[in-house]
LOMINU-281521 format. One record per residue: x, y, z of N, C-alpha, C, CB in turn; residue in one letter. Coordinates in pm, whole numbers, plus 50000, padded with zeros to 5 digits. Glycine has a CB too. Example, Ala and Ser with C-alpha at 12.3 -4.5 7.8 and 13.67 -1.06 7.14 Angstrom:
LOMINU-281521
513194943150780512304955050780513204967050780511314955350905A512854977550708513674989450714512905000350787514084994050572S
//
This chain:
LOMINU-281521
199768222620148200118228220278201378221620333198958226620376M201478208220322202668201320370203898205920291202498186020357L203748206720160204838211120075205208225620105204468209519927F204208234220125204468248220157205198249820288203168255920161G204828241820387205508242420517206968238220504204788233420619A207218227820424208588223120405209428233420329208608209720332K208808240220231209508250820161209888262120257208648256320046L209038264720356209358274620457210588270720538208188276720550G210758257720563211948253120634213208255020550211808238420671D213068253220419214218254220329214548268820297213948246620199V213548276820264213778290720225213928300020345212638295520139W213358296220459213198305320571211748309320580214118317720556G211198309620702209758311820718209338325720671209368310020865R210128336020704209738349520662209798351020511210658360020729R210828345320448210918346120302209748338820237212238340220253R209398327020289208248319720234206968327720252208108305920302A206848334520367205668342720394205568354220293205708348420538F206698360820266206698372020173206418367220031208038379520178V207078356319989206848351019855205398346819838207788339019827I204868339819939203468335619934202508347419926203148327020054G202818357920001201968369819999201978376519863202418379820106S203158376919800203258383019666202488374619563204738384419624C202608361319574201868352619483200368354419502202268337819505I199948355219628198528357119658198028370419601198288356519811Y198848380919617198468394019563198358393619411199478404819606A199288386419347199238385119200197968377819157200478377619148A197598367419231196358360319200195138369019218196228348019287G195138377219322194008386319345193908396719234194158393219481S195068401619188195058411519081194538405518950196458417319061L194988393318919194488386518799192978384518808195198372818781I192508380718926191068378718945190308391718927190788372919084T190818402518986190138415418976190048420218832190868425919059A191058417218750191088422018612190618411518512192488426418576L190178400018561189868388718472188768392218372189458376418554S189048390118241188028392818138187088381018115188708396518008P187498369118160186688357118140186678348718267187218348718021T185798338918270185718329718385187008321718398184508320218372V187628318518283188878311018287189968318418361189328307918146G190118331418333191118339418405190748340718552191238353318340F189468342018581189028342818720189398330118795187518345218728L189168318518731189518305718794191028304818816189038293918707F191808309318718193268308818729193758317318846193918313718599L193268329618856193728338418961193238334519098193308352218932G191928331519109191318329119238191618315219292189818331119229W191408304919210191498291319260192918285719257190588282519181S193728290019160195048283919144196148292719204195338281318996I196298304919153197418313219198197238317519344197558325619109I196028321819381195808325319522196008313019611194388331019542E195588301419564195778289219643197248286019664195098277619576G198068287819559199498285319571200138295019670200178286519434L199678307419668200198316919766199818313219908199698330819734G198588308619925198088305320059198848293520120196608302020054A199278283920037199978272220094201348276120148200118261219988V201878287620107203118292620166202838301520287203918300320062L201788309620278201508319420383201018312820512200468329420334V200068303520502199418298120622200388290720714198288288820582I201178281020663202118274420755203218283820804202748262420687P203608293520721204648303020764204158311520881205068312120646A202878315420879202328323320990202428315521121200858327120961I201998302921118202048294821241203478293321291201428280921215A204428290921201205818289221241206418302221294206648284021122A206098313321231206628326221276206088330221412206308337121173L204828327121439204268330021571205018322021677202748326621575V205278309221646206018300821741207438306121762206068286321692A208038311921657209398317321668209458330221749209968319721531D208418338521738208468351921795207898353021936207748361421707N207248342421983206638343022116206998330622197205108344522106Y207008332022328207318321022418206298320522531208748322322474R206088308722585205248307022703203828312022683205858314222819G203348319822782201978324722778201758334322662201628331522910R202808341722623202668350822510202378343122382203938359322493E202978331422367202708323222248201258318622247203658311022242R200778314422363199378310022374198438321522336199068305022517V198758333522388197938345222358197968348422208198408357222439T199168347622149199298350822007198478341321920200778350321965A198548328321950197748318821873196258320921896198128304421910F195888324722018194478327522047193988339621968194278329922198A194838349821958194458361721881194288358121734195528372921897V195228350221679195118346221539193838338221516196348338021498I193538329221608192308321421595191068330121600192238311021704G191068339921689189918348821701189758357521577190048357721825A190868362921529190818371321409190368363121288192198377721382V190878350821277190478342221165188978339221170191268329121166S188478336221290187058333621305186208345821270186748329121445G186668357521315185938369721283185948372421133186538381721359A187078369621069187188371820924186258362520847188638369820877A186158349920893185258340420828183818345220836185378326520891V183468351320951182098356220968181848369320893181798358221115A182818378420898182608391620840182908392120690183468401820910A183828383720644184248384120505183108382920405185218373320479G182248372720417181138371720323180168383520329180378358920348P179978389020449179088400520461179668412820392178808403620609L180958415420415181608426920352181668424920200183028428920410I182088412920159182168410020016180818410919948182758396319993G179788405920016178438406719959177958421019945177478399020043G178268429420045177848443420039178568450719926178118450420172A179878448419914180638455019807180138450419670182158451919821V179868437219658179388431919530178008437519495179338416719535T177158438919596175788443719573175758458419533174938441619698T176528466619605176428481019584177528486719493176468487919718Y178488478519456179538483319367179908472219269180778488019448S181068466019286181518455419197182358445219275182338461219078S182198432519240182978422119306184468423919280182528408319259W184848430919176186258432919144186978440819255186408440219011R186248449919320186868457819425187258449219546185928469019468F186578438119566186938429019675188358423919655185938417119683V188688420119532190018414719505191068425719496189998406619375F190668437619453191598448919457191998451819602190958461619392V191028451119693191318453219835192308442719886190028452819918A192178430219838193118419719879194538423219834192698406219820E194678428619714195988432519664196608443119755195888437819520V195828453219791196328464019877196738458520013195268474919893V195908449920070196198444420202197478436120199195018435720252I197638427720097198828419220090200098427420069198678408919978M199998438319992201178447019974201568453520107200888457819867L200588457620185200888463420317201518453020408199598469020382L201018440620400201588429820481203058427520444200778416720461V203348427420314204728425420269205638436620319204788424520115V205168448920314205968460320359206258459520510205258473520327L205338453720585205508452720730206248440020773204158453120798C206508430920679207098418020713208508419320768207098409020593A209208430420737210598431820781210728432720933211208444120718R209628436121001209708437221147209568423621215208628446721199V209258413121138209088399721194210438393021209208138391221106I210668386921323211908379621348211778365221301212278380021497T212768360721224212808346821180214088340721234212738345721022D213988334921353215188330121423215558315721391214978331421571S214678308321324214968294421294215888293321173213658286721269T217018286321186217938285121071217308276920959219268278721115P217688280020837217168272620722217738258520719217488280020591R216938249420667217368235620653217828232920510216228225920692Q218978226920498219508223520366219168208920337221058226120358H217968206720289217488193220264216928192220123216418189220367I216848179920074216288177419942214828173119958217108166619865R213928180319894212508177219904212188164719821211648189219858L211428155719879211098143119811209848145119725210868131819915D210018143819593208908146219501207818135719516209418146419357S208188123319547207178112919566206238116019680207848099619590G206768121519789205938125219903204958136219866206808129620021S205448146019791204578157219750203448152119662205398167919674V203768143419565202748138419473201728129619546203408130419360L202188120719633201258111819703200318119619794202038101419785L200868128819873200028136319967199058145319893200898144720063S199538152319789198678161519715197568154019642199498169719616S197928143419571196918135919495195898129619589197598125019409A196358124019700195438117719794194448127519853196208111119906G194938139019898194048148819959193108155019857194858159720028L193608157419735192738163119630191608153519598193558166119501V191888140619586190848130819554189798130019665191478117019531L190248130319790189298129419902188388141719905190048128020037I188998153619894188208165919899187288166919777189128178319907V187828163619659187018164319537185828154719544187878161019415F186068142619595184978133119611183888138319703185508119919664G184298144319815183308149819908182518161219846183998154620036M183218169919771182528181119708181528176519603183538190519646L181848165419534180978160519428179878151319479181798153219326Q179858148619609178878139019663177438143819640179118136819813S177208157019643175838162019621175378159719477175758176919655K176348159419387176018157319246176008142519209176998164719157T177028135219251177188121319211176558111419309178648118119196W176208115919430175738106719533176908100219604174828096019471G176668095519726177768089619804178108075619754177408089119952W177108067019747177338053019704176498049819581177018043119820V175198052419590174308050119477174518061219375172818049419523V174828058119249175128068519149173948077719123175558062019019P174248090719119173268100919084173928110518985172738108619212L173218114018878173758123218778175178119518737173748137518832N175368106618711176688101418679177198107018547176658086118674T178458111718540179018116318412179078104718312180418122418431P178978108018186178948097718082180038100117979177578097418015E180488089317919181418089717807180788081717693182838084017845I180448088717586179798082017473178458076217509180688071217420G177758082617603176448077717646176498066717748175698073117530G177718062617790177878051817889178188057918025178998041817846V177348055818128177598061418261178888055818321176408058418354P179628064618388180878060418454180558057518600181998071418442I180278044918630179978040518766180468026118782178438041718798A181768024118799182318010618810181618002418918183808011118838P181197990218881180507980918972179217986919027181437977119089L178677996918959177438003019003177588011819126176437992519031G178808016319153179088024619271179438038719225180248018519357V178988048719299179208062719264180698066019256178528071819366S181038075419166182418080019155182908086719283182558089519039L181988091819364182368097719492183098087419578181128103019567T182518075519588183128064919668184498061219614182228052619671T184608060119482185878056319421186948067019443185698053819271W186578079719431187548090519454188068090419597186908104119422C187148089419693187548089619833188378077319867186308090419925I187968065619817188708053319845190118054019788187968041119788A190248058819665191578060119605192418070319681191468064119458L191798081219725192518091119804193028085419935191638103119831G192198077420003192618071120129193788061720104191438063520194V193738054319995194838045119962196138052919941194498036919835I196058064119867197258072119842197808078219970196948083119741L196928082720059197388088420186198038077520272196218095020263I197478065320269198078054220341199478051120287197188041720332T199598051120154200908049120092201868060320129200768048119940L201348072520137202168084020175202748082320315201348096920168F201898078320410202368076520548203408065420554201178073320642I203158054320481204138043620476205448048220416203588031920398G205368056520313206578061720248207368070820343206198069220119W206648078820426207328087420523208108079020624206328096420594Q207508068020668208198059220763209438052920698207248048120814R209328049520571210478043820502211608054020488210068038720364R211248066420457212278076820447213008078520581211648090220404L212258077920691212878079020823213818067420849211808079720932L213398055120811214268043420832215548044520750213518030420794R215438050720632216618052220546217468064320581216178053120401D217058071820684217808083520726217628095520637219238080220733G216508095920563216228107120473215118115720533215828102020333R215128128820508214108137620568212728135320506214518152320551P211708132720588210348131020535209668144420513209508122520630P208598144320436207788156420419206978159120545206858155020297L206588148420616205828149620739206278138820836204308148620712M206368142320963206718132521065205458124621102207328139421191Q205338111921061204108104321091203878101921239204148091021020P204958102421319204808100121463204118111621535206158097721525D203928122921465203238134221529201838130421575203168146021433L201168121621496199798117921529199718107921644199108112321408F200878103821695200888095721817200698104421940202208087821827A200818117721923200618127022034199118129122053201348140722008I198608125322168197168125622193196598139622179196858120122331K197308149722230196818163422224196668168022080197758172822299T197638164421995197568168421855196398161821785198868164821783L196168148921812195028142021751193718148321794195038127121787R193608151521922192368157421973192128171121912192418158522125S193198179021898193058192321840192658191521694194368200221855D193258182021620192908180321479191458176321463193798170021413S190978167321548189598162821542188648174121573189368151321638L188978182321675188118193521710188078203821598188598200121840C189218205921530189258215521421188378210921307190678217521372S188408197721277187578192521169186088193821203187938177821141E185748191121328184338191821365183818206121368184128185421500R184708215621393184258229521403184268236521268185138237221500S184798229821163184828235921032183428236220973185788228420939T182908248020929181538248920876181458242220740181088263520867P
//
C-alpha cells in the first residue's frame, strides 16, 4: 500500500488508478478461468492484490483532489458507507451466486465492473502534479517484509499457537520451534523489528534530504493516531 501510494505520486493518481484497475481486472479474469488451484491463487491472491495496492490509495488521493471543505467530508463518508455496505453484502451475493450457479461468475462480474470503472475514469480530475522522485528500494523491502511477517504470524496463530507451539511444522521430523517458542511469536517479533528499522530508515532519508516512502512524523498527529486505532478496532 505504501509503495502503491508512492507510485501514484510518481505516475499521477488517475493513471495509477486506471493501471491498478486493469491489473485487478486481469487477476479476476485469470481467477474466473483458472483450471487449477495454483492459477486461482495467482489471479486472486497475487495479481488482484497488486492491482488493489494501486487502486485503494489512488481513490483516497483523488477524492481529496476533487473535493474541498464539507464536500470532501461528505465524499469520504460516502466511500466509507459504500465500503461498509459492500463488506456486508459481498459475501451474501457471492454465496448466493456460488450456491445457485458458479463461483466463476463472481469474478467475471468483477472484470465487467472494473472495465466500466476504467471507462468512466476520464471524468475524474487529477490536479496534483506528478513528483519526479527516485523510489527507495530499501524502504519498500523493509516495510513489505515487516508487514507480511506480522500479518502472516497473526494468521498462523490458530495453527501454530501464539507462544506455546501447536502443530509445529517439521523438517526431517524435527519441530521448528526455536527456544521452545511458537513460530507465530518469532514471525511477529521479526516483523516488528523490520518495521522499526523501516521507520528509522525513513528518518535517515529525511536527514539526508532524500524523499522517504512514508513521512514518520505523520503519526505525531493525534487525530491520525486516533483514527488509525479506531480503524483497527473496527476491522472484523
